[in-house]
N, C-alpha and C positions, 0 to 999 in steps of 0.2 A: 376237087379230086374225087373220082368215083371209087366205089368199093373195090373194084378190080385192081386199080392202080395202087390203092392203099395196101391191099393184101400183098401185091407184088413187092412193094417197097419194104413192107414189114418182113416178108420172107427173105429178101436180100440182106436186110440188116441182121436178122437172126442167123443167117448162114455165115456172114463174114464178121459181124460185130458181136454176135451172141456169145461165142466162147470167151472172148476177151472180157466182155461185160460180166459174165458169170464168174470168171476167175477173179476179177477185181472186186466184185461184191463178196465172194466167199473168202478171199485172202486178206482184203484190206478193209472194206466197208463194215462188214458184220463184226470182225474182231475189234475194230475201233469203237463201234457202238456198244458192244458187250463190255469192252474194257472201260469205257467211260461210265457205264452203269456200275461196274464193280468198284469204282472209286468212292461210291456212296454206300458201300457195304463193308462189313467186317469179314469178308470172305475167308474161310479156312477150309482148304481142300481136304484136310484130314477128318474134320468133324462134319463137313458139309454145310456148315453154318454160313449164311450169306444175308443176314438181317440188315435192314436199312439203318444207317447211322448218320445220314446227312453229310455235312461238310467236315466231319471230325478228321478224316484222313488228310484233307487239305490243311487243316490246322496243324496236324502232326508234321506235315511236310515243312511248314514254316518254322516249326520248333526243332527240326532236324538240322543241327549245325553242320554235321558231317556232309549232308547232301548239299547244303548251300555252299560250303567250302569247295566241294568237288564241282559244283556247277560253275563257280567263278574260275576254278582251275581249268575247266573245260572251255570256257570262253577265251581264256588266254591261249590255250592250246590251239583252238580253232583259228584265232587271229593270226598266229605265226604260221600255222599250216597252210591256210588260205594264201597268205602273202608269199610264202616261199614257193609253194607248189605252182602258183600261177605265174610268178616271176620266172621260175626255171622253165616251165612249159612254154611260155611266150618266147623266151630267148632261144630255146631249142627249135621252136616252130619258125622263128625268124631265120635261123641258120639253115634250116632244112627247106626253105623256100627261096634260097639265094643262088640256086644252081650248083650246089655242092655235089661233088662226085659221090655216088653211092647213096643218094638220098633215100631211096626206097628201102634199102637194107637197114639204114640207120633208123628210119621211122619204125620199122618192125622191131628193132632192138629196143628202142626207147619205150615202145608200147607194151612189150612183153611183161614187165612187172605188174601191169594192171590185170593180167590173166592169172597171176598167182593168188591163191586164196590167202585171206588175212592170217589164218592160223599158221600156215606154212611160212608165209613171209615173216611173221613175228619170230618164229623159231630160227629162221635164217639170220635175221638181224641180231637175235640173241646170241647166236654162236659168234657172229662177227664182233659184237661189242664185248663179249665175255672172254673170248679165247683168241681170236685172230688179231684184233687191234692191240690188246695188252702184250701179246707176244712180239708184235712188230715194234711197239713202243719200247719194250725192254731191249730188243735187239739193236734198234737204231737210235735209242736215246730220245724218243719223242715223249716229252713230259705230259702232253695231253692224254696219252694213252697208257700211262703207267699202270693204271688199274681200270677195271671194267666201269664203263659209264653207267651201268645199271645198278651200281652199288651206292651211288651218290644221288642225293635228292635233286640237285640242280642239273647235273648232266643227264640223268634219267629222263627228265622232261624234254631235253633236246634230242635225246635218242629216239623218243617216241615221235617227235615232230619229223625228224629225218626219215624214219621208216615210213611214216604215212605219206609224206611229201614225195618220196621216191616212188611209191605206188601210184599216187594220183597224177603225177606230172605227165606220164606217158599218155594217159587218157585225155587230159586237158590239152596236150600238145596237138592231138588230132583235130580238135575243135578250133584251136588257134590257127592251124595250118589252113583249114577251110576258110576262116575269116580273113587271113592275110592273102590267100590266093584269090579271094573275091574282090580285092582292090583293083579297080580298072587299070590296065596297063598304060592306056593313053594318058591318064592323069599323072602317073609316075614319070612317064617320058617327058611330059610337058614341064613338070617340076625340075627335072634334070636339065632340060634345055634352058630353063630360066636361071640355072646356076645353083639350085638348092643342093646342099650336101646330104649325106646319108642320115645324119642326125636330124636335120630339119625335115626331111621327108618322113622319117619315122614319127616325129613329134606332131607335124602339121597334117599329115595325110594318112599314114598307115594306122596309127592309134585311133584317130577319130572314126575312121571307116571300119575299124575292127571292134567297135564298142558292142555290137550285138553278140559277138563271140565272147567278149569279156563278161557280159552280163550272164550268159549261159554258164561259163566256166566258174565264175565266182559263186553262182547259185549252187552248182553241182558240188563244188569243193566245200562250201558251207554245210550243206545238208549231210554229205558223207562224213565230214570231220566230226560234226556234232553227234553222229550216231555210231562213232567208232567203238567197237567192242572187241572184235576178234584179235586185232593187233595188240590192244591193251592187255588182253588175257595172255597171249602167247609171249609177248616181249617182256613185260614187267610184272604182270599179275597185280598191278596197283602199287607195287613197291618201288623203292624201299620205304617202309613205315607208312604205307598208304599215300605217299606223296604224289603218285602218278595215277591215282584212281579217278577215271573219268566218270561223268554223270551216268552214262549208260551202263558202265560196269557196276557202279554203286547200286543202280536200280535192280539189276539182275541179282546182285548179292542180297539186297533187301527182300526181294520177292521170293526167290527160290532157295536161298540158304537160311534166311531168318524166318521164312514162312509168314512174312507180313505182306500178303499179296495185295490187299487194299491200299496200303500205304505205298508200296512199290508201284502200283498202277497209277496212283495219284501223282507220284513223282514223274512217271513217264508222261502223263498229260501236261504237267508243268514244263517239262523239257520240250515237248512238242510245241507248246505255246511260245516258248522262248525262241526255238528254231524258226517257227513260222513268222514271228514278229521281225526277227533280224533278217531273214531271207527276203521277206516282202519289202522291208525298208531299203535294203541294198538294191533290189531290183528296181524299185521306184526311182531311187537316186541315180542309178546308172542309166536307166531309160531316159531320164531328162538329158543326160549327156548325149545320148544317141539322137534325140530330137534336135538338140542344139548343133550337133555336128552335121 
């Protein structure tokens, strides 16, 4: 490649890829590196002290029983959120690719919750769980809704899952629709001619050929669920009695309210490592199914 071609290619990259590369570096890469460095310091924004202290912050993270408890709680929350949101999204996508009347309007309606910000969505569900459902429970005698779900440690957990799954399902539905629509029509027709019923076609053809969409959806729902903060803040504020405090919420509280920035950043790195490990593992396992199918 001569110098002229190299300069032309470089100029083309800077024109089209330069802004995105700069934004990624400034917003993601640089903060990540700086944050990683701060985990080895006792950074105090008030005094300006940021002396190097080695692995002390990470040792403190392992001694922080509250963080470890919330991390385990977050893993349980993510498990049920991923399971429910993906199951609901797949069933909706299956229904909306079956020739149902008004599919386009229904797709728009199911996707709309994803456009609502987490803070607004959290307050909407807070009103629903605290006022609307208790009123209906009292009026119609529904024992499940006698009191607000947000005042009980067990039901508050499920309230958080329902709100998050409701927001995620519409986005995942679009990906599942693309995956199901990509299944070759002649394969489905051949299966029907051979006498396969709907359940057999779903199990033997649709699901195996939709594995790429499943991989993407599980990865997205995993990463978004692990980093949930805004819904947690608006819906429960970690209550009652800190029983619904997710790891990301705990990290923000530790760093910005307790002014323990180094420890909070170390907890963020630990959370990032957990998310990366789980996400990469599920991608590897589901990719094996994609190859086998």
